[in-house]
C-alpha positions in Angstrom: -16.3 -11.9 -3.5 -14.9 -9.5 -6.1 -13.4 -6.1 -5.5 -13.8 -3.6 -8.3 -11.0 -1.4 -9.7 -12.4 1.8 -8.2 -12.3 0.2 -4.7 -8.7 -0.9 -5.1 -7.7 2.6 -6.3 -9.5 4.1 -3.2 -7.6 1.8 -0.8 -4.3 2.4 -2.5 -4.8 6.1 -2.3 -5.7 5.8 1.4 -2.5 3.8 2.1 -0.4 6.3 0.2 -1.9 9.2 2.1 -1.5 7.6 5.5 2.1 6.5 4.9 3.2 9.7 3.0 4.5 7.4 0.2 4.5 8.9 -3.3 3.7 5.6 -5.0 3.0 1.9 -4.4 6.7 1.0 -4.4 7.4 3.4 -1.6 4.5 2.1 0.4 5.8 -1.5 0.1 9.3 -0.3 1.2 7.7 1.4 4.2 5.8 -1.7 5.1 8.9 -3.8 4.8 10.9 -1.4 7.0 8.1 -1.3 9.6 8.2 -5.1 9.8 4.9 -5.9 8.1 6.7 -7.8 5.4 9.7 -10.0 5.3 11.8 -11.7 2.7 11.2 -15.3 1.9 
């Protein structure tokens, strides 16, 4: 299954809107702080 660039942009925009992050980096930081991610 392949996901097109427009679909990815839509999903990224949705994540940014829901988290209040201004960019993808801030969204990753928010996910890490919320416990969704962890260091290896």
